[in-house]
N, C-alpha and C positions, 0 to 999 in steps of 0.2 A: 216379483223378488229381488231385493238389491244384491246389486253383485259384491261378491265376496274380496275381500282387499287382501292382494296378496302379500307375503309379509318376504321383505327383502331379506336373503341370505346374508348380506352384508350391511351394516349400518356404520355412518361417520358419527362418533359421538363428542363431547367435549368432557373434558375433566379440570376441573379449577385447581388451579396451581397459584403458587405465590406470586406477587410481582404485580398482581393483577390480569395476570392471563390464564387461558384454558391452553390445554395441552390437547390435542386432536388425536384418537384412535378409531379405529376399526373395531366394531363389535359381530364375530361371527356368530351366528345359529344355525345349526342345521344338525339333523336326526336328534332332536333332544339333548344337543351336547353346545355349550357358550364357549368362544375363545375370545381372546383380544391381542388387537396388535397395535403397539403406539406408534407413531409415525413420526416423533419428534418435529411436530410442526406446531408452531407456539403463535395464538391471535391473541389478541387485544380483547379483554370482555367489556371495555366500554370505549373505543376508540374515540379520540379526543379531537384527531386531525385529519385532513386529509390524506396523509402519507400513513397513518394508522389503518386508516379505512381502506387505503390503497391494498396495506400488506395484509388485512384479513382477507378482502376478497381473492388476493391471489392464491394466499395458501389455502384457503376453502376450495377452492378450484382445483388445486393440486390434490388434496385431499379426496375431491369427491372422482376425480381422475383415478386415483389409486385404485377407490373404492370399485370402481365400474370395472375395472380391469382384475381384481378378485372375483368378482360376481363371476367374469366372462369365465376366469380359470375354475373356477367351481363347476358351471355347468357344464364344461368340457370335461369334468373331472381328475382336473389338472390343480388340484387345491396346493401344493407344492409350487406353482407359478413357473410359465414359459418364461424364461427372461427374454426373449424375441417378442414375446407380444407386450411385454412391458416399453416397449418403442411407442407406443400409443399414448404415453404420458407426456403430459405439453410442458413443452422447455420451458417460455417465460415464469410461469409460477416455480418451477424447480429451481430456476437462475435467482429467482426473487428471495427463496429460501435462504441460498448460500450467500446473497448480500446482506440479509438482514444479519448472517454472523458476522459481517466482518465491522471492526472499531475504527473509529477515527478515520484520517485522510483515505484511509485505502477504500473506505466502504463509496465515498464518493465516484472513486473511479470503477467499481461495480454497476452503481446505480448508473452512471453512464453511459457503458455498454449496455447495460438494461434498453437505454434509450436508443441507441442505435439499433441495437437488434430487432426492436419494433419498428424503426426506420424502415430497416431493408426487408422485414419478415412479418411483420405486422403481431399480433399476440396470439394469436391460435394455432400456431406451428407445432409437431410435435417432434420426437426425437426421432421418429421416422423419417420425417423428412428432410433430415440433416444428412446429406453426402458430401463427398468430396468436392461436388461442384457448389454447394450451399456455401462452404466453409471458406471456397476460394473467392466468393463471390462477395462474402460477406467481407473479407482481407481486402478485395477490391476497391469496396464500397469506402473504407475507413482510409485507403490510400491515394483514391483518384477523384473522389467527388467531395464537391464544397458542402460541408454539413454543418448543423445548430443555427444559431438565430442569426449569426454573423455571414452565412453561407460562404464560409472560409476552409480550405485546407487544412485537415489535421497537421501537425508537426508530426516527424517520423516517429519521435517518442511517444507522444500521445496515440498514434494508431497503434501503435505496436503495445503499450500498454491497455488497450481496449480491448485486441486480437488475443493479447496473451490470459486475460479474465474470461473469455470467450472458451477457450483451450483448457483454461483450468476447469471451469467448469463440465466441460466435456470428458475430463479425466474422471472428475469426481462421480460421472454418471455411471464409467464403466467399472469404478471400485463400487458403488452402489448395485453394480447389477440392471443397472437400466439398458444400457446397451451393451452388445456382445463384442464390436469392433468398434474403435473410436476413429472415425472418417479423419479427424486432423493429425493423424500420425503420417508422416511423410510431406506434411504440407508445411512450408518454412514460413517462419514467421514475418515481421515484418521489417527489414534492414533499419538500425538505427545509426544517423551519423553522429560523429561525436559532437556533444554539445561544448561549446567554451566555458570552462571552469573559472570565474575570476577569484582570483586571493589576493591577500595582500603581501609585499614582502615585510621581512623583519623591520626595516625602516619605515615604511608606509604604518606599520601596525604602533611602531612608536610614536610617529608623528599622529596619528589619530588618538592615541590615548593621552597625548601632552596638550589635545584640541577641546576646547567646552562643547558640550552636548547639550541640547534641550531638555533632556530625558536623561537623568541621571541614570535611571533605573536601565533605561534599553543601553547606556553604556558599559556599565557592569555586567549586563548579561552577554552583549555581543564580544566583550575582551574577555568575558569567561570561555564562551565559545571558541575563539580563537586559540585560546590556551588548555581545552581540554578536547574540543572536535565533538560536542554534544548537540545534538539537533536540537531544534528549538522547543519542539513539543517535551524533549526530555526536561529540558530546563525547568521549563512552566512546571512538570510535574515533581521539581527536584525538591526533597526534603531532608530537614537537618538529620533525621535518623538515617540516610543512606550513608550520610558523611563516617568513617570509621578511621580512625588513628592507630596507629603501629609504631611507637616510640615518637620520634619526629616527622615520621613519613606518613600522608593523608591518602586516603582513596574514597572513591567515590563507587558504592554497589547498588547498582539499578538494572530495571529491566528495559530494554531497549523498546520504545513504543512501536515502532518500525518493524522491527524483525523479531519481536518478544522475546530475545536472547539474553541472557542474564550477562549483566558485565562487572568486573571490578576495573575501575579506571584510577589507577596513579593522577595526582595532582600536583604541581607546584606551589612555592608559597603565594607567585603572587595570584594565583587563581583561587585560592585559600582569602586572601585578602578581598579578592572582587566580591565574594561571597556574603562579607560583612558580619556582623556581629551573632553568634550562633543562637539560636533559636529552642522552642521545644521540639520533641521526638518528631512529630506528626508537622511541624508550622514548615510552611515552604519557603526553599532560600530567596528566590528573588518572586516574593509575594505579591500580585497585582499587575504581574509581566504578561501581556496580551499576545504582545507582537500583530497590533492591529494593522488599518491601512495606514493611521497616524504615525505609529511607530514607525513604520516603512517609509514614509515621508523624511520623516527626523530624521532616521538613519543616513539617506540620502544627503539630506541639508547637512548633518556631521561632516560626512565623508567629503563633500565639497567644500566644507569650511576649511577642513584639513589640506586642501590644495591636491586631492587626490580625484583623477578624472575617470577612473574606471567604475563600470555597471556594477556597483557591490549590493548583494542583498544580505540577510542575515544569513543564510545559507554558505554564503560566500567565506565565512568566519572558520566552518568545517574544512572547506578547502585550503584556507591559509594554514590551520592546523598541520593539514597532512602534507603539503608541499613543505611548510617549513621544518618538518621534523626529516623529512627525506633529505632536505638541503643541508642538514646536521650531519647527515651519513647515518642516520638510524637506519637499520636493514628494513626493505619492504616486507616480511612478514610480522616484524614487529609492530612497525605503522598498522599492518592490517588487522592485529587483534586490539590496538589502542583504539581503531576506528570501529570495531566491532563488526566487520564484514565476515561475511559467511564464504565468501567467494576470494580468492586472492587478484582474479581477473580483475574484478573492481577497484582494487589498490592498485593496478598497474597502468590504469590510467593517469594516476598523479605522476607514475613513474615516466611516463611517457610526457610530462611535462617539464620534467625536472632535466629529461634527455635536450629537449628542444634546448630551453636554456642555457644548456652546457656547449649545445653547437653553436647558439649565436654569441657564446662567449668566445670561442676559438676563431670565429671569423672576424672577430675584432682585434684579433693578434697585428701588429705591423707584419707590412710586407719585407722582407729583407731580402729577395732575388730579384733582382732588375730587369734580368734580359731570358728569352727561355734557352739559351745555349752558353748558360755559366757555368765553368767549372767549379765541381764539388770537391 
């Protein structure tokens, strides 16, 4: 007599949604009643590359892990679920789900953090395996061990970024009630040494503007950033529909790609002139500007041609904008608002640069007193 197949009380199922994806959900069936729980996990119907296939594998694994936990809770008469038992959920699939929700350059940091977590503890560890010793060990690996293809130590900034992403995932897990206590609480992050922020003086910027550049589009975009402080990603996305006029005054209304903050940025006549002839509402102001490797090489050639020996990158234009405002005695609160900073402490870094310049200027004053016992 064939064995009777026991029907699982919980099944992982797929619901077709737009964008060529499935939404994963749990189908509960108990005592003749059916219920559903959508997991907010989205997989590709037809993955086209290894990245999409890996994404699917990890989210299916996370879905099955949640399903197994729900079955265990039902069997113990705890359909409401015990939060402590959720710790059996595997961490890497959960982290991958968070990483998949990130956009732009921020996604790269999450993806790299995932790579280092796997290097540290493999792919199968669960939330229950993460204690304070685990957290400190991961931080120490990032700060003391050569990692990556080049087997080099990470910079303090990079190590701090990756450790921060791990801590953010643990915080979200506590919000999602996967863990009761967050073992990251009370453990300090990676101390970050202040990085050198290269910028142009007003005289250097004027000299650069008067120097011929091999790529006129790069020249316009860089000088525009010097006069507005806009990041390269925001400049690439800038459309003419973002420009608003109030009499003779112009301002750019945009959402920062990095912070997602909605900004209103006043611009002067020089910045407006660098934008060129107005186009249609959806037309990009700096169309075809990519900031590629070739652009970066051209930028360095242009800077050298202007007789400037500083290590200038495109982001140096944003530093130039900040320091230029502060040297013109614009208060730090206004500068912070113009830069779109969410924290005034971030802007204070530029104030330190200005203070250093002031100290250097004072030290250049001529010495008037010749001896130690001069009468006053």
